[in-house]
N, C-alpha and C positions, 0 to 999 in steps of 0.2 A: 468507520469508513469516512474519509474526508470528502467534502463536497468538491466537485471538480471544475468549478467555473473558471474558464480561461486557461485551464491547465495545458491546452494544446499549443498555446503560444510559446515562443522561444523562452521567455521568462515571464511567468504569469504574475498578475497583481497579487494573488494570494502568496505565491512564493516570495515575492519582494517584501510583502508585509511580514512574513515569518522571519526572513533574514534580517529585516530591520529590527524586529522585536528582540531576536536573539542577540544582535549586536548591541542593543541598548542595555542589556543586562551587564555587559562589560566584566564578566568573570567566566570561569570554565562552566560549560553547559553540556549535558548529555541530551540527545534528542531521540524521540521515537516516532516513526511514521508507520501508519497502517494502510495497506491497500493503496489507493490513489494518493495518500499522504506521503508515501515513500519517496517519490521524486522531490517533494518539497524539502524534506529534511536533508536529503543528499545535496540538494542545491545550496542550502545554508552551510553545510559542512564543507563544500567545495570553496565557498567564498570567505569563510570566517575561521581564523585560527583559534578562536575561543571555544569552538565545538570540539570537545575532547573525546566523545564517543557517540556512535550512532547505532541504533537498532531499528530494523525494518521488519515488520510482521507481514509476510505475504504481500510484498510491495506490488504496485501497479505494473502490469505487464505491457511492454512496448510492442504493440501490434505490428509496427513497421518492421521490426527486426525479429519477429517470431520465427523460430525454427519449425520445420514441417511436423515434428513429432507432437506438437501441441495443437494441431489442426482440429481434432475432435473436441478438445476443450473450448476452443474459440467458437466452434460451431454451436456448442451448447450455450455459451454465453451470448453469442449473437442472436440466437433464437429468443432468449430471455429479454434481450434489449428490444427486439422487435415487438414483443408482447407488451413491454413496458411503454413503448411509444404509442401503441394502440390505446392502452388505458389512459395515458396522459392526454391524448387527443380527445378522448371522451370525457375529460374533466374529472378523472378519478385518480388523482396523484398518489394516494395511499395504496390503491390497487396497483399502480404502476411500480411502486417500490416492491410490493409482494411479487409481482411478475418478474422483476429483475432478480430478486433474491433466489428464486427457483433456479436460476442459472449459476448461482455461486455458493449456495448453502446446502448442507445435507438436510435430510428430513428431520433429524434430531435438532439441528440448529433452528430450522423453521418453526418447530413446535415451541421451542423456548421463546423465540422472538415474537410469536403470535400472542403470547401472554404478556407482552410489554406494549408500550406506545411507540416503539421504534419506527414503525411504518408511517405513522401519522407525523411524528416529529421530523423524520428525514424526507418527507414528501416535498418539502420546499426545494430540495436539491435535485429533483428529477429533471427540470429543463437543462441544468448544467451538465448532469450526467449524460443525457442523450446527446448534447452538443459535443461532449468529450469523445464519445464513441464514434460520432460521425466524422470528426476530424482524424481520429486514429485510423478508422477504416479507410480514409482517403490517403493514408500513408504518411501523415505528418508525424514527426518524431519529437519526443520530449528532449529538450536541450540537456536536462540534468542526467539523462540516461545515455548520452553519447559516450563513446569510449574516451574522448578527450576530457570531458568533464569528470567522469568517474576516476580517471587516472590522477586527477588533482585532489581527490578526497584523501587527506592524510590521516584522519582520525581512525582508530579501530572501529570497524563496522561489522555488525553481526546481522546476517540475513536469515530470518527464521521462517520455517514452514511447518505445517502440521500434518501428521500422518493421516488424519481423517478429513483433510480438505477435499471438497468435491472436485475441484479442478486439480487433480493429483498429478498432472503432467505439466500444466502451464506454470503454476507457482514454483514447484521445485526446479524446473528448468530455468525460469527467470532468476531465481535466487542463486543458482550455481553460476550462471553467466555474470551476474552482478558481482558476486563474491570474487570471481576470478579477475574482474576488471578494476576493482578497488585495491590499491596497494596493500592495505592491512585488512582486507575483507576476509570474512569466513562465513561458513554456512552451518546452521544447526537444524536438525529435524526433530520436532517435538512429538512424542507419541500421544495419540488420543485427542489431539486438538484439531479443529477445523478453522476455516477462514474467519468465522465470526467468534473466535475465542475471546476477543476483547469484550464481547457482550455476554456470551453464554458461559464462559469459564475464566473470568478475570483473575481469580486467585492463582490458577495454574500459570497463566501467562505472566503475571506479576512476579512469580517466583523465578521464572526463567530470566526475565529482564533484570531483576534485582541482582541476581548472581553475576550477570555479564557486567553491569555498570559498576558493581563493587570490585570485580576482578580488575577491570582496566583502570580503576581509580587508585589501586594499591601501588606504591612505588616498587620497583624491581627489587627483589630480595626480601620483601616484607613477608613474614610468615602468615 
């Protein structure tokens, strides 16, 4: 999951840095974004012709444009963010990460993550995470997720969701909306994976991603 510092801005410094780095490669590039990193790679794809393919694993949901059917998921996530804020205010950033994960991870994912140092490593991102949700709750919208920006993404773009994701309405709904807004967008539902597949099941996810990037790299008519 990407750190979300300044993601609420029209064009965030992180997004600008990613776009500048991709531009510096000066050759065809495929990009992957996970969760809050989804808008960053979409922003780069919108601005650069060298981005030839994009994959987004359960990309960040735009709270400002959320349809009513995902209300329960957002309530669950909002409660977790509140608990994370309480832990952070008490000087317990790793516990703040754990509190947030309860709102986005299944019990199985939490068990795997608890056996790693993920919470300690990712605790530095808690202030930015909380700031991000404050701005989203205030109705600010990500520029990269506006209909106008998405319509300018010309690269083949795959929006993936997992059948075992905890927020089983929010992420599929967002993926479907995004896939329909990108000219060459499509959506794929992966059985047995949840939001934290990049951490708990990287091999399975890698298989899905490799298949997509190899497919779009093949010239038309290539067997």
